[in-house]
N, C-alpha and C positions, 0 to 999 in steps of 0.2 A: 504494500500500500504506500509506503514511503517513497519507493522508487517511482511508482506511478505518479504520485503527487509532485515529486521533485522534477520529473521529466517534463511535466506540464507547467512548472513554475507556479504551483498553487500557493506556496508560502515562501518566506524569506529564510526561515530557519526550521529545522526538524529535530526531533528527539526520538531515537530508537531505544526502547527499553526491553530487557528480557530478564527473567529471574535466573536463567542459566548463564553463569559467568563465561563459559566457553563460547556461547553464541555472541555475547557482547564483544569478546576478544576477536572473534572471527570477523565481525563487522568492522571493528577498528582496523584490522589487518587489511581487509578489502579496500577500505576507504583511503587509508594513509599509505599503505605499501602494496599497491595492486600487483606490481611486477614480481616482487618477492613472493607474494601469496600465490600467484598463478604458477610460478616456477616450482614452488614447494608442492602444490597439488599435482603438477605434471610429474614430478619425481615419484610421488606416491602411486599415482595411476600407472606409470610405466613399470613399477615394481611388480605388477601382476605378471604371472607366467601361465601359459596354457597348462591346464591340468593341476595347477597348484591351488587346490580348493581350500587350503588352510591360510592363504595369504590374508584374506579379509579378517579372519579371526585373530591373526597376529597384530594387525593394525588396530583391531578393536581392543585387544589386551593392552596395547601400547597407549591408546587413548585413555582407557580406564585407569591406567597407572599414572599418566602424566597430564591428561586433559589438554593435549595439544589441539588448538582449534582447527587447524587444517586437516589433521587426522579425522576430526569430527565431520568436516565437509566431505571428505572421501566416503566415510561410512554412510552419511545421509544419502549420497548419490548412488551408492552401490547396494544398499540394503533392500530387503523385500518391499516392493511397492513404495519405496521412499517413505515408509511408515516407521518413524523413529519410536523406539521403545527403551525405557530405562527401568531399572529396578529401584527398590526403596532406598538404596544407598547411592543412587545417582549414576550407576554404571550403565553404559550402553549395552543392551542385550539383544537387539534385533539381529537376525541372521542374514546371510548373503543371498542376493537374488542371482541365481545361477544362470538366468537367461540372458544377462547383459553385463557389461563391464562398467556401467556408470557413465556420466557425462565425459566426453573426450576432452583432452587438455586444450585443444584449440578453441572449442566452443566455450569451455570454462574461462579461458583467458579473456575472450571477448566479453563475457558476462561480467567478469570482475572489473575489467577496465571501464566498461560502461557504467557500472554502479559507482565506481570511484569518481568518474567524470561528473556525474550529476549530483553527487553528495559531498565531495570534498570541499571543506570550508563552509558548509551549510548545515552540518549535522553534529549533534551531540549524542554519544552512545553511552548508555548507563546500564548497570546491572543491579537488580535488587527487586524488592517487593513492588507490585504495581501501584499501590497507594503512595509509596514514597516517590515513585517516578512522576506522578501527576500532582504531587503536593504543591508545586509552585505554579501550576497552570492557572491561567486567568481567563476572563471572558473573551479575550482576543484569540485564544487557542482553540484548536479542534483536536479531539482525542479519538483514536481508533484502537479498540481492544479486541484481541482474539485469544481469549484464555482457553485452557483445557476444558473441553466440554464435560457436562455432568456424567455422560456415559463412560468417560475415561477417568473419572475422578472417584468413582464409587465401585464397589464390587471387586472382583478378582482381577479384572483386566485394566489395571492402572498402567498408563503408558508413558507418562511424563516424569521428568526429574522432580518437578514440584506440582502438586495437585491444587485444584481450586475448589474449596468447600463452598457449596451453594449459598449457605447463610452468610458467609463472609463476603461473597460476591454481591449479594443483595445489600448488605450493610454498606459496602463500599460505593455501590451505585447510589444509594440514598445520600451518602456524603457528597457525591458529585452533584446530585440534583440540588442539594441545599446551597451549593456554591454557584448554581446556575451555569455550570460548564456545559459546553457542547460536545457531544460524543456519539460514536457509533459502536455497537457491540455485536460481534458475531458470536452466537451462542446456541448450540443445540439445533434440533430440527427433527427430521424423520427420514427413514428409508423404507419405501414400500408402505406397509401398515404399521411399522415399528416407530414409536415416538421415543426419542432419547431423553426426554425430560419434559416436565410441565412448563407452561409459559411463565415468565417472570411476573411478579406481583403487579396488579393493575395500579396500585397506589404510587408506583414509580412514574406513572403517566408517560411512558415511552410509547413510541409508535413501533409496532412489530410488523415487519415485512417478511414474506415468505419467498425466498429466492430459489429458483430451480438451479441445481448444481450439477446436473448431468446424471449419467448412469453410475450406480454404485459399483466400484471395482471389486469390493469384497463379495457382493451378491453375484457378480459375474463369475468370479472364481468358484463360487459354490453352485454354479449352474442356474442361477435365477436372473431374471430380467427385471430389475427394480431401479427406480430413480431416487435420487437424494434431493431433499429440500432442506435448506438451512435458514435459520432465523437471523434476521438483522434487526436489532433494536436501535432506535434513534431517539435522542433527547428531544423534548418538545420543540416544535417549530421548524424542524429540518425536513419533514416530509409529511404528506397527507396519508392517512390510512388507506389501504387498498385491499379489496377482497380478492381471495384466490391467490394462486401462485404466479409470481412474476417470472416470465421466461425471457431468455436472451432474444432480442429482436432479430429477425431475419436479416440477411446481408443487405437487401434492398432497403429495409427500414433503417438499418444503421447508416447507410449512405445518405438517406434523406435527412436523418438527424444531423449528420456532419455538415451537410451543405445547406 
């Protein structure tokens, strides 16, 4: 979202925050040292050898021991479905996707250089709790939040290094509302007939939009044809309520909107 906004010159200054320190370190490396970061990724990627199925696991062990951010970048690109998984100790646990080798170095170099170009000198990168990150926000700012969804924060299938308890999220949103801050929140939704969580409380007075997010990759792997719908909550005044599911406009409609 920050790259999208910066590419279009939406604001003069941006803040990227994540609770995982390695992600913050990775963004700093991308923005400040793009060539070094791209070179490091190329070295790791080229370390793969045909038939060496243990290479990914060795990089994973190395990341878990030292928390090198570029090791993490490789793991994200090469793991199953790019679906990151951590255990309760913060160790990366997802396995390797044997069908592919991850993003090739030339494509990754282009992506890193592009990100650095649009963000360098315009971004602050922080690590820590989300409420600390937005503590200095004012009415002139806009906040976008994409926390771990409820379905990945309860039960046995916990996927992230840090979970988001529903009640703490609600209390935090109430604090943002009391400060009259503008924000958007991606949170939960549904796949097929399965809902991942109840709607957030009405007393928050947020507008909830249902966005069509395409076919569910997990359902496809399990032999089912199901679509995913995600919830986007907006603070008051940013959008009018809409009934039904909002789908991506066709190419013709998109072009008419552009021109």
